[in-house]
KOLMIGU-800744 format. One record per atom (N, C-alpha, C, CB): chain; residue number from 0; residue in one letter; x, y, z; atom name. Coordinates in Angstrom, 2 decimals. Glycine has a CB too. Layout:
 mol seq type      xx      yy      zz atom
   A NUM    A       X       Y       Z   CA
...
END
This chain:
 mol seq type      xx      yy      zz atom
   A   0    M    2.45   22.09  -23.65    N
   A   0    M    1.87   20.80  -23.40   CA
   A   0    M    1.36   20.75  -21.96    C
   A   0    M    2.89   19.69  -23.66   CB
   A   1    K    0.14   20.25  -21.82    N
   A   1    K   -0.48   20.18  -20.50   CA
   A   1    K    0.08   19.00  -19.71    C
   A   1    K   -2.00   20.05  -20.63   CB
   A   2    K    0.34   19.22  -18.41    N
   A   2    K    0.88   18.16  -17.56   CA
   A   2    K   -0.23   17.21  -17.13    C
   A   2    K    1.58   18.76  -16.33   CB
   A   3    K    0.10   15.94  -17.02    N
   A   3    K   -0.87   14.93  -16.62   CA
   A   3    K   -1.16   15.03  -15.13    C
   A   3    K   -0.36   13.53  -16.96   CB
   A   4    T   -2.38   14.75  -14.76    N
   A   4    T   -2.77   14.72  -13.35   CA
   A   4    T   -3.49   13.41  -13.08    C
   A   4    T   -3.67   15.93  -12.98   CB
   A   5    R   -3.37   12.93  -11.86    N
   A   5    R   -4.04   11.71  -11.42   CA
   A   5    R   -4.56   11.93  -10.01    C
   A   5    R   -3.07   10.48  -11.48   CB
   A   6    I   -5.56   11.15   -9.63    N
   A   6    I   -6.09   11.18   -8.27   CA
   A   6    I   -5.93    9.78   -7.69    C
   A   6    I   -7.60   11.64   -8.24   CB
   A   7    G   -5.35    9.71   -6.49    N
   A   7    G   -5.10    8.41   -5.88   CA
   A   7    G   -5.05    8.49   -4.37    C
   A   7    G   -3.80    7.84   -6.39   CB
   A   8    T   -4.74    7.36   -3.77    N
   A   8    T   -4.70    7.23   -2.32   CA
   A   8    T   -3.28    6.93   -1.88    C
   A   8    T   -5.66    6.12   -1.84   CB
   A   9    V   -2.83    7.61   -0.83    N
   A   9    V   -1.50    7.38   -0.28   CA
   A   9    V   -1.50    6.02    0.43    C
   A   9    V   -1.06    8.54    0.69   CB
   A  10    V   -0.59    5.13    0.02    N
   A  10    V   -0.51    3.81    0.65   CA
   A  10    V    0.72    3.66    1.53    C
   A  10    V   -0.52    2.72   -0.41   CB
   A  11    S    1.71    4.56    1.38    N
   A  11    S    2.90    4.50    2.22   CA
   A  11    S    3.45    5.90    2.44    C
   A  11    S    3.97    3.60    1.59   CB
   A  12    D    3.79    6.20    3.70    N
   A  12    D    4.40    7.49    4.03   CA
   A  12    D    5.66    7.28    4.88    C
   A  12    D    3.40    8.41    4.77   CB
   A  13    K    6.32    6.16    4.69    N
   A  13    K    7.47    5.80    5.52   CA
   A  13    K    8.76    6.52    5.10    C
   A  13    K    7.70    4.32    5.47   CB
   A  14    M    8.83    6.97    3.85    N
   A  14    M   10.04    7.65    3.37   CA
   A  14    M    9.94    9.16    3.62    C
   A  14    M   10.26    7.37    1.87   CB
   A  15    N   11.07    9.81    3.77    N
   A  15    N   11.10   11.25    3.98   CA
   A  15    N   10.90   11.96    2.64    C
   A  15    N   12.43   11.69    4.64   CB
   A  16    K    9.91   12.85    2.57    N
   A  16    K    9.58   13.65    1.39   CA
   A  16    K    9.13   12.81    0.20    C
   A  16    K   10.75   14.48    1.00   CB
   A  17    T    8.78   11.56    0.41    N
   A  17    T    8.30   10.70   -0.66   CA
   A  17    T    7.09    9.92   -0.18    C
   A  17    T    9.41    9.74   -1.14   CB
   A  18    R    6.09    9.82   -1.04    N
   A  18    R    4.89    9.05   -0.76   CA
   A  18    R    4.69    8.06   -1.89    C
   A  18    R    3.65    9.97   -0.58   CB
   A  19    V    4.03    6.94   -1.59    N
   A  19    V    3.62    6.00   -2.62   CA
   A  19    V    2.11    6.16   -2.76    C
   A  19    V    4.03    4.50   -2.26   CB
   A  20    V    1.68    6.49   -3.98    N
   A  20    V    0.27    6.75   -4.25   CA
   A  20    V   -0.27    5.68   -5.19    C
   A  20    V    0.07    8.17   -4.85   CB
   A  21    L   -1.39    5.08   -4.81    N
   A  21    L   -2.04    4.05   -5.61   CA
   A  21    L   -3.16    4.70   -6.42    C
   A  21    L   -2.59    2.90   -4.72   CB
   A  22    V   -3.07    4.60   -7.75    N
   A  22    V   -4.07    5.16   -8.64   CA
   A  22    V   -4.83    4.00   -9.28    C
   A  22    V   -3.42    6.09   -9.72   CB
   A  23    E   -6.15    4.04   -9.18    N
   A  23    E   -6.98    2.99   -9.74   CA
   A  23    E   -7.79    3.54  -10.91    C
   A  23    E   -7.92    2.39   -8.67   CB
   A  24    R   -7.87    2.76  -11.99    N
   A  24    R   -8.67    3.16  -13.13   CA
   A  24    R   -9.47    1.96  -13.61    C
   A  24    R   -7.79    3.72  -14.26   CB
   A  25    T  -10.57    2.22  -14.29    N
   A  25    T  -11.40    1.14  -14.81   CA
   A  25    T  -11.32    1.14  -16.33    C
   A  25    T  -12.87    1.30  -14.33   CB
   A  26    V  -11.17   -0.06  -16.89    N
   A  26    V  -11.14   -0.22  -18.34   CA
   A  26    V  -12.09   -1.36  -18.70    C
   A  26    V   -9.69   -0.51  -18.87   CB
   A  27    R  -12.59   -1.33  -19.92    N
   A  27    R  -13.47   -2.38  -20.41   CA
   A  27    R  -12.66   -3.33  -21.27    C
   A  27    R  -14.66   -1.79  -21.20   CB
   A  28    H  -12.80   -4.62  -21.02    N
   A  28    H  -12.08   -5.62  -21.80   CA
   A  28    H  -12.55   -5.54  -23.26    C
   A  28    H  -12.31   -7.05  -21.21   CB
   A  29    P  -11.60   -5.53  -24.21    N
   A  29    P  -11.99   -5.32  -25.61   CA
   A  29    P  -12.86   -6.43  -26.19    C
   A  29    P  -10.76   -5.19  -26.44   CB
   A  30    L  -12.68   -7.66  -25.74    N
   A  30    L  -13.47   -8.77  -26.31   CA
   A  30    L  -14.68   -9.11  -25.46    C
   A  30    L  -12.59  -10.00  -26.47   CB
   A  31    Y  -14.48   -9.25  -24.13    N
   A  31    Y  -15.54   -9.74  -23.26   CA
   A  31    Y  -16.37   -8.63  -22.62    C
   A  31    Y  -14.95  -10.59  -22.19   CB
   A  32    K  -15.96   -7.39  -22.79    N
   A  32    K  -16.72   -6.21  -22.33   CA
   A  32    K  -16.90   -6.16  -20.82    C
   A  32    K  -18.07   -6.19  -22.98   CB
   A  33    K  -16.12   -6.91  -20.07    N
   A  33    K  -16.20   -6.86  -18.62   CA
   A  33    K  -15.37   -5.68  -18.12    C
   A  33    K  -15.70   -8.20  -17.99   CB
   A  34    V  -15.86   -4.99  -17.09    N
   A  34    V  -15.14   -3.87  -16.50   CA
   A  34    V  -14.06   -4.41  -15.58    C
   A  34    V  -16.12   -2.92  -15.72   CB
   A  35    I  -12.82   -3.97  -15.82    N
   A  35    I  -11.67   -4.43  -15.05   CA
   A  35    I  -11.06   -3.23  -14.33    C
   A  35    I  -10.61   -5.11  -15.97   CB
   A  36    H  -10.67   -3.43  -13.06    N
   A  36    H  -10.02   -2.38  -12.29   CA
   A  36    H   -8.52   -2.59  -12.37    C
   A  36    H  -10.51   -2.38  -10.81   CB
   A  37    K   -7.80   -1.60  -12.86    N
   A  37    K   -6.35   -1.66  -12.93   CA
   A  37    K   -5.76   -0.65  -11.96    C
   A  37    K   -5.84   -1.40  -14.38   CB
   A  38    T   -4.66   -1.04  -11.31    N
   A  38    T   -4.02   -0.15  -10.35   CA
   A  38    T   -2.56    0.04  -10.72    C
   A  38    T   -4.15   -0.70   -8.91   CB
   A  39    K   -2.03    1.19  -10.33    N
   A  39    K   -0.61    1.48  -10.54   CA
   A  39    K   -0.13    2.32   -9.37    C
   A  39    K   -0.38    2.21  -11.89   CB
   A  40    K    1.11    2.05   -8.93    N
   A  40    K    1.71    2.81   -7.83   CA
   A  40    K    2.68    3.84   -8.41    C
   A  40    K    2.43    1.86   -6.82   CB
   A  41    Y    2.62    5.04   -7.87    N
   A  41    Y    3.51    6.12   -8.27   CA
   A  41    Y    4.31    6.58   -7.05    C
   A  41    Y    2.72    7.31   -8.91   CB
   A  42    Y    5.60    6.84   -7.24    N
   A  42    Y    6.41    7.47   -6.21   CA
   A  42    Y    6.27    8.97   -6.41    C
   A  42    Y    7.92    7.00   -6.29   CB
   A  43    V    5.83    9.66   -5.35    N
   A  43    V    5.44   11.06   -5.46   CA
   A  43    V    6.23   11.89   -4.46    C
   A  43    V    3.93   11.21   -5.23   CB
   A  44    H    6.65   13.08   -4.89    N
   A  44    H    7.40   13.99   -4.03   CA
   A  44    H    6.43   14.80   -3.17    C
   A  44    H    8.31   14.94   -4.87   CB
   A  45    D    6.69   14.83   -1.86    N
   A  45    D    5.89   15.58   -0.90   CA
   A  45    D    6.86   16.39   -0.04    C
   A  45    D    4.98   14.63   -0.02   CB
   A  46    E    7.12   17.61   -0.45    N
   A  46    E    8.17   18.44    0.16   CA
   A  46    E    7.99   18.65    1.65    C
   A  46    E    8.22   19.78   -0.52   CB
   A  47    E    6.76   18.93    2.11    N
   A  47    E    6.53   19.25    3.53   CA
   A  47    E    6.07   18.05    4.35    C
   A  47    E    5.50   20.35    3.64   CB
   A  48    N    6.04   16.86    3.78    N
   A  48    N    5.56   15.66    4.47   CA
   A  48    N    4.16   15.87    5.04    C
   A  48    N    6.53   15.27    5.60   CB
   A  49    I    3.28   16.45    4.24    N
   A  49    I    1.94   16.78    4.70   CA
   A  49    I    1.00   15.57    4.66    C
   A  49    I    1.36   17.90    3.85   CB
   A  50    S    1.05   14.80    3.58    N
   A  50    S    0.10   13.70    3.41   CA
   A  50    S    0.52   12.47    4.22    C
   A  50    S   -0.04   13.33    1.93   CB
   A  51    H   -0.48   11.66    4.57    N
   A  51    H   -0.25   10.45    5.35   CA
   A  51    H   -1.05    9.31    4.74    C
   A  51    H   -0.63   10.65    6.83   CB
   A  52    T   -0.79    8.11    5.20    N
   A  52    T   -1.45    6.93    4.67   CA
   A  52    T   -2.97    7.07    4.75    C
   A  52    T   -0.99    5.67    5.42   CB
   A  53    G   -3.64    6.76    3.65    N
   A  53    G   -5.10    6.84    3.60   CA
   A  53    G   -5.63    8.13    3.01    C
   A  53    G   -5.66    6.67    4.96   CB
   A  54    D   -4.79    9.16    2.87    N
   A  54    D   -5.24   10.43    2.32   CA
   A  54    D   -5.46   10.30    0.82    C
   A  54    D   -4.22   11.55    2.61   CB
   A  55    K   -6.49   10.98    0.34    N
   A  55    K   -6.76   11.05   -1.10   CA
   A  55    K   -6.09   12.31   -1.62    C
   A  55    K   -8.30   11.04   -1.40   CB
   A  56    V   -5.21   12.17   -2.63    N
   A  56    V   -4.42   13.30   -3.11   CA
   A  56    V   -4.48   13.40   -4.63    C
   A  56    V   -2.97   13.19   -2.65   CB
   A  57    K   -4.20   14.61   -5.11    N
   A  57    K   -4.08   14.86   -6.54   CA
   A  57    K   -2.60   15.02   -6.85    C
   A  57    K   -4.91   16.13   -7.00   CB
   A  58    I   -2.10   14.29   -7.84    N
   A  58    I   -0.69   14.36   -8.19   CA
   A  58    I   -0.54   14.91   -9.61    C
   A  58    I   -0.01   12.98   -8.07   CB
   A  59    I    0.59   15.56   -9.87    N
   A  59    I    0.83   16.17  -11.17   CA
   A  59    I    2.22   15.76  -11.65    C
   A  59    I    0.71   17.73  -11.09   CB
   A  60    E    2.32   15.59  -12.94    N
   A  60    E    3.58   15.20  -13.56   CA
   A  60    E    4.60   16.33  -13.45    C
   A  60    E    3.36   14.81  -15.04   CB
   A  61    T    5.87   15.98  -13.27    N
   A  61    T    6.93   16.97  -13.13   CA
   A  61    T    8.22   16.41  -13.71    C
   A  61    T    7.12   17.37  -11.65   CB
   A  62    R    9.27   17.19  -13.66    N
   A  62    R   10.56   16.72  -14.15   CA
   A  62    R   11.08   15.60  -13.26    C
   A  62    R   11.59   17.89  -14.22   CB
   A  63    P   12.00   14.78  -13.75    N
   A  63    P   12.54   13.72  -12.89   CA
   A  63    P   13.24   14.29  -11.65    C
   A  63    P   13.52   12.86  -13.69   CB
   A  64    L   12.81   13.85  -10.48    N
   A  64    L   13.38   14.32   -9.22   CA
   A  64    L   14.36   13.31   -8.63    C
   A  64    L   12.27   14.60   -8.22   CB
   A  65    S   14.23   12.05   -9.02    N
   A  65    S   15.15   11.00   -8.59   CA
   A  65    S   15.00    9.84   -9.58    C
   A  65    S   14.87   10.54   -7.11   CB
   A  66    K   15.54    8.71   -9.23    N
   A  66    K   15.47    7.56  -10.13   CA
   A  66    K   14.02    7.14  -10.40    C
   A  66    K   16.25    6.38   -9.53   CB
   A  67    L   13.16    7.21   -9.40    N
   A  67    L   11.78    6.74   -9.54   CA
   A  67    L   10.72    7.85   -9.50    C
   A  67    L   11.48    5.76   -8.47   CB
   A  68    K   11.06    9.01   -8.94    N
   A  68    K   10.05   10.05   -8.74   CA
   A  68    K    9.93   10.96   -9.96    C
   A  68    K   10.39   10.89   -7.51   CB
   A  69    R    8.71   10.96  -10.56    N
   A  69    R    8.40   11.84  -11.68   CA
   A  69    R    7.10   12.61  -11.44    C
   A  69    R    8.30   11.04  -12.98   CB
   A  70    W    6.57   12.53  -10.22    N
   A  70    W    5.30   13.15   -9.87   CA
   A  70    W    5.47   13.91   -8.56    C
   A  70    W    4.16   12.09   -9.76   CB
   A  71    R    4.60   14.90   -8.33    N
   A  71    R    4.58   15.62   -7.06   CA
   A  71    R    3.14   15.83   -6.64    C
   A  71    R    5.33   16.99   -7.17   CB
   A  72    I    2.93   16.02   -5.35    N
   A  72    I    1.58   16.22   -4.82   CA
   A  72    I    1.14   17.64   -5.08    C
   A  72    I    1.51   15.91   -3.31   CB
   A  73    E   -0.05   17.77   -5.68    N
   A  73    E   -0.60   19.10   -5.96   CA
   A  73    E   -1.54   19.55   -4.87    C
   A  73    E   -1.32   19.10   -7.29   CB
   A  74    G   -2.26   18.62   -4.26    N
   A  74    G   -3.17   18.99   -3.18   CA
   A  74    G   -4.12   17.87   -2.85    C
   A  74    G   -3.95   20.24   -3.53   CB
   A  75    D   -5.06   18.16   -1.95    N
   A  75    D   -6.08   17.17   -1.59   CA
   A  75    D   -7.06   17.01   -2.73    C
   A  75    D   -6.83   17.57   -0.29   CB
   A  76    A   -7.57   15.82   -2.87    N
   A  76    A   -8.54   15.54   -3.93   CA
   A  76    A   -9.94   15.42   -3.36    C
   A  76    A   -8.17   14.25   -4.68   CB
   A  77    T  -10.30   16.35   -2.48    N
   A  77    T  -11.61   16.28   -1.84   CA
   A  77    T  -12.68   16.92   -2.68    C
   A  77    T  -11.58   16.93   -0.50   CB
END
């Protein structure tokens, strides 16, 4: 089974080895057909504390690392 990947922006780097990444996606409303922007925050593991607030990163699904962390940083999304 292929692991899920997402591209998002780091919004918090205050925790050690953990980042909060905001992923935005666009969906079309089923009835009114208006484009809606939906966002979700992911707690992401960053072993070397490389990324900082404002960086665009690619994250990949992984095994549970803590109560909230199920993703890790794969690299820059440039």
